[in-house]
N, C-alpha and C positions, 0 to 999 in steps of 0.2 A: 511401829504402829501396832497396837494391840487390838485384835478382833475378837468379838464374841459372836458365835453362830448359834441361832435358835431355829426351831421349826415346830409346827404342830403343838402350839400352846393350848388350843382348845378351851380357853377361858370364856365363859364359866361352865362349860359342859363337862369337862374332865377334871377340872380343878376350880376352886373358887377364886384363886389368885395365883400369880407367879410366886414360886418359892423365894424367900428372902435372899438366899444365896445367889439366885439368878439376878435379882434386882441389884445386889451389890456388884456383880460382874458387869451389869449394864452401865453402872456409874463409873466403873474403872476402865471400861473399854474406850478406845478412840473411835471405833466404828462397830455398830451392832448390825448384824445381818439376820433377817427373819425370813425364812423360806416358806411362809404361808401356813394356812389354817390357824389364823388368829381366832376366828369365830366372832369375837365382839370388837367393836370399834374402841371401847374403853381401854383395851390392852394396847392398841396402836397409839392412842392418845398418851397413855402412861409412858410407853417407850420413847415416843417423840419428846416428851417433857424431860425425861431422865437421861437420854442419850446425847452424847456430843454430836454424833452423826448416826442416823438410822437409815438403812436401806432395806426395803421389804417388797414382797410380792404377795399376791393373793393365792389362796389355795381352793381346792374343790369344796370345802365347807364354809367358805367366806361368801357372805351375801352381797347384795348390791351396794351397800354403803362402803364396804371395804374395797370392792372392785372399782368403785369410782375414784377412790383415793390411791390405789396401788396398781402397778402394772402386773401383767401376767408373767413377764420376763423382765428382769433388770440386767443391764449391762453397764459396767463401771470399771474404772481403773483405780487401784490402790497401790501406792508405793512401787509403781512400775509394772505391776501384774494386772493382766486383763481378766476380769471376773465376769461370770454370768450367774444368775440365780433364777430358779424356776421351782415350782412346787413339785410337779410330777415328772418323772422320767420314764415311766413304764416299768415293765417287769425287770427283775434283776438279771435274768438271762439275756445277754446281748446288750446290756446297759452301756458298757464302755464304748463299744463300736457305735451304737446309736447316738450316744452323746457326742462323740467325736464328729460324727456326720452332721449333727444338728447345731453344734457349737464349735465350728472349726477355727474360729478367730479368738478363742479365749484360752487362758492358762489354767483357770480354776473354775469349776462348776459346783455351786452349792445348791442342794435340793433337799426336799423333805418327803412327805406323804406316807412313807412306810413305817415311821417311828423306829426304824432300825438304823443304828449308826453305821456309817459307811465311809471308808477312807481307802481309796485305791488310785492307782495311776493307770490310765488306759494305755494301750500299746503306742499310741502317737504322742504320749506325754501329758494329756489332759488329766489334771487332778480332780477327782470326784469326791465330794464331801457331803455327808448327811449327818447333821448333829443329833438325830434321834428326836426325842421329845422330853422337855423338862417336867411335864405334867401327866403324861400317859404312856407308861412303859410298854403296854401291850404284852407281847411275848418276850420282852427283854428282861434281864435281871434287875435293871435299874432305869430310872428316868435319867436323861443325859442332855448335855450340850457340849459344844466344842469351843475351844479357845485356840488362838494362833497368833503369830507375829508376822508382820510383813516388813521387810527391810531389804533395800538394794535389789528390788525385783525378785525376791525370794520369799517363799512361804515357809516359816520355820516354827518349831515348838508347837506343832499341832497336837492338841491334847484333848482326848475325850474325858469329860468330867462326869462321873456318876454322882447322882444326888442321893442323899440318905433316904431310906423309906419314910413315907409320910404316915 
């Protein structure tokens, strides 16, 4: 099962549209995960239309329309792995311990908010993934997203994909 992980798309505030490369990945993925800060409902509509399966949460920049349509926290199982997804996890310092405390029953936590890609494993085994942003690199060298494969209750081929400068 091929996953595409996105967060912090901020359309149309930080970009007029999602990059074509991201839309091609959406159509190729079995499951698309979006960890919040969509900003507009049109992006949610677009990803719902183009995805085989879309799982999303709302972020701090998402208004009432998106909050009515999406949960703050999503919990789901894919290929035998237990996932949770949330937009904010707080400061980087202490993140692993805090996330293990707050999400003790999951194998993988996908989050956003910082626009900083993150891939670590907490001491208790929780995998923490932040795909960065495909539209707003902030202090990062590139805009980014993550891809991965789930098979036999394992997450493999986790790859941070940098986008070319716009």
